C-alpha positions as CSV (number, residue, x, y, z in Angstrom):
1,X,-16.0,4.6,11.5
2,X,-14.0,2.5,9.1
3,X,-11.1,0.4,10.4
4,X,-7.9,-0.5,8.6
5,X,-4.8,-2.6,9.4
6,X,-1.8,-0.3,9.8
7,X,1.6,-1.9,10.6
8,X,0.0,-5.1,11.9
9,X,-2.5,-3.4,14.1
10,X,-6.2,-2.7,13.6
11,X,-7.0,1.0,14.0
12,X,-9.5,3.7,12.9
13,X,-8.9,5.0,9.4
14,X,-7.5,8.6,9.5
15,X,-8.4,9.3,5.8
16,X,-11.4,10.1,3.7
17,X,-11.9,10.0,-0.1
18,X,-13.4,12.4,-2.6
19,X,-16.7,10.5,-2.6
20,X,-17.0,10.5,1.2
21,X,-18.0,13.2,3.8
22,X,-15.0,15.0,5.3
23,X,-14.3,14.1,8.9
24,X,-12.7,16.3,11.5
25,X,-9.1,15.5,12.0
26,X,-9.0,13.1,8.9
27,X,-6.8,13.7,5.9
28,X,-8.3,14.0,2.5
29,X,-7.1,11.6,-0.2
30,X,-7.2,13.2,-3.6
31,X,-7.2,11.5,-7.0
32,X,-3.9,11.2,-8.9
33,X,-5.2,13.5,-11.7
34,X,-6.2,16.2,-9.2
35,X,-2.8,16.1,-7.5
36,X,-0.8,16.1,-10.8
37,X,-2.9,19.0,-12.1
38,X,-2.5,21.1,-9.0
39,X,1.3,20.4,-8.9
40,X,1.6,21.2,-12.6
41,X,-0.1,24.6,-12.0
42,X,2.0,25.4,-9.0
43,X,-0.9,25.1,-6.7
44,X,-1.0,23.5,-3.2
45,X,-2.1,19.9,-3.1
46,X,-3.1,17.3,-0.5
47,X,-0.4,15.1,0.8
48,X,-2.4,11.9,0.2
49,X,-3.2,10.5,-3.2
50,X,-5.3,7.6,-4.6
51,X,-4.0,5.9,-7.6
52,X,-5.8,3.4,-9.8
53,X,-4.6,0.4,-11.8
54,X,-4.1,2.5,-15.0
55,X,-2.2,5.4,-13.3
56,X,1.5,5.6,-14.0
57,X,3.4,5.9,-10.7
58,X,6.3,7.5,-12.6
59,X,4.3,10.7,-12.9
60,X,4.2,11.0,-9.1
61,X,8.0,10.7,-8.6
62,X,8.7,14.4,-8.5
63,X,6.1,14.7,-5.7
64,X,7.0,11.8,-3.5
65,X,8.9,13.8,-0.9
66,X,5.7,15.9,-0.4
67,X,3.3,12.9,-0.1
68,X,2.7,11.1,3.2
69,X,0.1,8.6,2.0
70,X,-0.3,6.8,-1.3
71,X,-3.4,4.6,-1.6
72,X,-3.4,2.0,-4.4
73,X,-6.9,0.9,-5.4
74,X,-7.7,-2.7,-6.2
75,X,-11.2,-2.2,-7.7
76,X,-11.9,-5.8,-8.5
77,X,-10.8,-9.3,-7.6
78,X,-7.9,-10.4,-9.9
79,X,-6.6,-6.9,-10.4
80,X,-2.8,-7.2,-9.8
81,X,-1.3,-4.0,-11.2
82,X,-1.2,-2.5,-7.7
83,X,1.4,-5.1,-6.6
84,X,3.8,-3.7,-9.3
85,X,2.9,-0.1,-8.5
86,X,3.8,-0.7,-4.9
87,X,7.2,-2.4,-5.7
88,X,8.1,0.5,-8.0
89,X,7.2,3.1,-5.4
90,X,9.1,1.4,-2.6
91,X,12.1,-0.2,-4.3
92,X,12.8,1.9,-7.4
93,X,11.6,5.3,-6.3
94,X,12.3,5.0,-2.5
95,X,8.9,6.2,-1.2
96,X,9.1,6.1,2.6
97,X,5.6,7.2,3.5
98,X,2.5,5.1,4.2
99,X,1.5,2.8,1.3
100,X,-2.0,1.6,1.6
101,X,-3.9,-1.1,-0.4
102,X,-7.6,-0.7,-0.6
103,X,-10.5,-2.3,-2.4
104,X,-11.5,-5.9,-3.3
105,X,-8.9,-7.4,-1.0
106,X,-9.1,-10.5,1.1
107,X,-7.1,-11.8,4.1
108,X,-5.2,-14.3,1.9
109,X,-3.6,-11.4,0.0
110,X,-2.1,-9.6,3.0
111,X,1.3,-11.4,3.2
112,X,1.8,-10.9,-0.6
113,X,0.8,-7.2,-0.4
114,X,3.2,-6.7,2.5
115,X,6.0,-8.3,0.5
116,X,5.5,-5.6,-2.1
117,X,5.8,-2.8,0.3
118,X,2.3,-2.0,1.6
119,X,2.1,-1.2,5.3
120,X,-1.6,-0.4,5.6
121,X,-4.6,-2.2,4.3
122,X,-8.3,-1.4,3.8
123,X,-9.8,-4.8,3.1
124,X,-13.2,-5.8,1.7
125,X,-16.0,-4.7,4.1
126,X,-16.8,-8.4,4.9
127,X,-13.4,-9.2,6.2
128,X,-12.7,-9.6,9.9
129,X,-9.6,-7.5,10.5
130,X,-8.6,-9.2,13.8
131,X,-8.6,-12.6,12.1
132,X,-6.9,-11.2,9.1
133,X,-3.9,-10.2,11.2
134,X,-2.8,-13.9,11.3
135,X,-2.1,-13.7,7.5
136,X,1.2,-11.9,8.2
137,X,2.5,-15.1,9.8
138,X,1.6,-17.3,6.9
139,X,5.1,-17.4,5.4
140,X,8.5,-17.3,7.2
141,X,10.8,-17.9,4.2
142,X,10.6,-16.4,0.7
143,X,12.5,-17.1,-2.6
144,X,12.6,-13.5,-3.8
145,X,13.6,-10.3,-2.0
146,X,10.8,-8.0,-0.9
147,X,10.0,-5.0,1.2
148,X,9.3,-7.0,4.3
149,X,11.5,-8.8,6.7
150,X,10.9,-12.4,5.6
151,X,14.1,-14.4,5.4
152,X,15.2,-15.2,1.9
153,X,16.1,-18.8,1.1
154,X,19.4,-17.7,-0.4
155,X,20.5,-16.1,2.9
156,X,19.1,-18.8,5.1
157,X,20.9,-21.6,3.2
158,X,24.2,-19.8,2.5
159,X,26.0,-21.7,5.2
160,X,25.1,-25.2,4.1
161,X,27.5,-27.4,2.3
162,X,26.6,-28.8,-1.1
163,X,29.1,-31.7,-0.8
């Protein structure tokens, strides 16, 4: 069974995708086009969605209260649009459910993905998830605000005198 990192813990994945065999007790992750089509036709739809780099997260906004899991796909190394999609979902649109990054992802990206709002991660198959957990401790201070709890330089230095 596939393992993921969820909120800084390694655990079994509780989801399956359209190209995989359904598993008992696992939730189905449908593609964005399928979810949007079903919602547009007034049909029931799954509460978990997979979006790709070219998908517009704005289209999902009316459905966010009914979604419990949004998986953002990073199909190749160097694909960065998922970072922006995550920030939009968390900070602009207030998505409070599970936000998962999956695909061509390495341990070195975890801290940055978490800053953008991801709380679960399906890394490249060759990555050691137990070792990857240390990536969350890579940085303790950040220059910009994020969706994580890292202290911002502005707040940390606010009590210092400039004289």
